[in-house]
N, C-alpha and C positions, 0 to 999 in steps of 0.2 A: 534616460537610458534609451539608446537606439536599438530597437528589437528586430527590425526586418519583417515584422508581422503586421505592419499597417495595411489597411485595406477595407473591404466591405465588412459590415457588422457581422462578426462570426456567429452571434447567437441566432440571427435569422436563418443562416444556413444550417445550424445545428438542430433547429426545431423541425426540419423537414421530415425526419424519420423517427420511428419508434426505437427505443433502446439506443444503440450507437447511431443508427440512421446512416448519415453520410458524414464525411469529414467536414469540419468547419473550414478547413483550408488544406491545400497540398503544396509541397515544395518548400522553398526557403532554406536557410542554413541553420543547422543545429549548433549553436554556440552557447556558452554559459549565459550570455545576456538574453538570447531568445528563449532558452529553456526556463529561466527565472521569470521572464515576462509571461510565459505560458502558465506556469504554476500559479502566479498571482491572479490570473484570470480564469482559473478553473479548467485549463486545457492541458492535455498531455499528448505526446507524440508517439507514433508507432512507425519508426523507420524500417526500411528493408535494404539489404545489400545484395541479396541473391537475385540474379536477373529474372528467373522464373516467378519469384514472389512479387517483384516490381511489375512484371507484365500482368499478373493477376490483379493487382491494385488498379492498373490502367483499364483492364477489362471491366472492372466493377464500377469505376467512378468516372470514366471518360465522358459518358453522356451527361452526368451532372455538371461536369466542368464546361462542356460545350454549351449547356443551357444557361450558364452563368450562375448556377446555384452554389458552386464551390469555387472560391477564388484560388488563383495560382500565385504563390508568393515568389518574388524574385530570388534567384539563386542559380548556382551551377549544377549541371547534371540533369538527370531525368527527374522532373518534379514529382512523379509518382513514387519515388523512393522515400518520400516523407509525407505522412499524413498526420494532421492535427485534429484532435477530438475534444468534444465537450458534450457528453451525453445529457439529454434533457432530464434524466433521472440518475442521481449519483448514489451508490451504495456505500453507506457509512456505518461505523460502529461507535457508539458512545464509549469513551475511554473507561467509564465505570460500568459498562453494560455488556462485557464479553461473557459468552456462555461457555462454561467449562463442563464437558461431559464427565461422566463418572470414570470412564477409562482414562481420559486425559488427566484427571485429578490423581488417579492412582499412579500414572507414569511420572508425574511431577514429584510425587512424594518419594518414590523409590529410586529415582535417578540421582546421579551425582553431578548434574550439569551446573555450570556457572555461566552467567551472562555478562557481557560487557557492551559498551557503546563506543563506536569509532576506533576500536583497537586494530582492526584489520579490514578496512574498507575495500582495498584492492582484492583481497582473497574472496570477500563476500560477492563483489560484483562479478568476478571471474566465475565463481560457482553458479551464479544466476545465469550467466551466459552459457555455461557448459551443457551441451546436449539438448538445447532447446530448439524446437522447430515450430514455427518460424523464429529465426533469430532476430528479435527486435532491438536487443541491446547491441547495436552496432559499435564499431570502433569510434565513430564520431560522437555518438551519444555517450558512450562510456567516458570519453575525454571530457565532455561538457559536465557530466556528473562528478567526475573527480575534481574539476575546478570548483564547482559549487560546494563540494564536500570540504575542500580546502578553505573556502570562505565561510564555512559554518552553517550553510543552508541545508545540505544533504547529509544524512546520518546513516550509519549502519548499526545493527544490533547483531552481536555474535553469541552463539551458544556453543560452549566448550565442553568436551568430555575428555578427561585425561590429557589435556593439552592439545587436543585435536578439535578442529572445527566440525561440530555435529549439525549445524544449521545456522540460518541467519536471514536477514532481510535488509533492505535499504529503502529510503524514501526521503521526502522533503518536509521539514517542519516549517509551516508558514501560517501566520495569523494564529488562529485557534485550531488548526487542523494539521494532521500529519498525513501526507499523501504516500500511501504504501505503493511503491513501484514494483517490487519483485522480492521473492524470497526463495529459499531452497532448503532441503533437508538431506542429511546423510544418515539420520537416525529417525525412526518413526516418532512423530509428534514434535520434533525439534523446532520446526518452523512455527508451530502453534505456541510453543514455549516462548519463542522470540516475539510473537505478537502480544502475548500476555505481558511479557516483560516491558515491551514498548509502551503498552497502554498504561502500565503503572508509572513509568518514568514520564510519560506525556502528562498524566494527571498532576504529577508533582510540578511540572513546568508550566501549568496553566492551560494546556491544550485540552480540547473537549471532544474531538472526534478523530477516528482513524478512517481515512478515505480509501476504500478498496476499489474505487473507480467504477467498475462494472459488476453486474450480478454474476455470482458463481455459487454453486451449491456449497462449496467449501467455505466461503466467507459467510454465507447465510447461516450455516451451522454454528459459526462463531458469533453470530449476532448482527450481521450486516442487514440493514433495511434501507428501503428506497427513500431518497431525499430529493425534492425538486431542486433543479439547478439554482434557482434564485436564492433559495434558502441556503444551499451549500455555499454560494458565493459570499453570503454574509459572514461565514466563518473565516474567510480569507481577508475580509476588509480590515484595513488598518495595520497591515503587516509593515512594520517599519524597519525590521532588521532580522538577522538570523535568530532562531530560538535554540538555546543550548539545552541538552539533556544531561542529567547526572551520569557521569561516566563510571561511577563506583562499581567494581565487580560485585555481583550478587548471586546468591544461591537460588536456583530455580525453585527449590522446595518451598520458598517463601510465598510463591504464587498460589499454592494450594494448601492453605492452613487446615489443620484437622477440624472436623465438624465438632460442634458443641456436644458434650456427652448427653445421653438421654436422661431425663429427670428420674430421680429415684421415686418409687411408689410411696404414697402417703401411708402412714401407719394403718394397717388393716386392709389396704387396697391390694387386690389381686394383680400381680405384675402382668398377667396375661391379658388384662383389659386395657393396657397402655396402647400407644400408637402402634399400628401394624409394622412400623419401621423397627420396632424392638423385637429382636429375634431371641427366643428362649430355646434351650435344648429340648 
């Protein structure tokens, strides 16, 4: 596959900074082929289309480009409109290790939401674009994502309430990882429900981690923890083709099963001496 991303070793450039540090490259063309090439190698792009945001990128990284630390990939237009990243530390959640808060568990039990996979990818990606600043899901990136969705690499999870989209997310299933690109909510906790549903379906498909890419308090509360890039890359190794997820519509309530009932006191035992979790009138 011709990617257009050939050039200096991107890992050397990526290791220059802490966290995101500096881009592994700038420029190039965002096509389905380049995007899949990047996913396979633990890279993601952050394009810009607003002139002021492109100028901000240039101000931030022009010195690194002039020093030869960040390669410029061939392509049309201003190369600072596209940056490619591969953080030294990746924040990932084991598909069986999501943290469900008490309030989220209560929401999942009482709501009447249903989840689906790949039922309305276009509406999900449009909702992820809507009102975001900076707008990194540009028209070019959205087109490449739609093509990879059509080829079975990129998936969406939808959360429905009374026939309306309450939340959702999209990303790429590759190797043993699902790369979470973006999500949105129109109801409180709807995107968390989408993540939990995704984890369940990924576990069934043999995937092991949800890649949240970079650290945020939001994803850390869901269970994301730091993973060295080299370890993360091992989850991408051996990806031979698209990974399918079970598309069966499912009730969100299944994601928060009721807790096991408290044990009954033994004959002659005072119920007040049981676990503090047991509340008596």
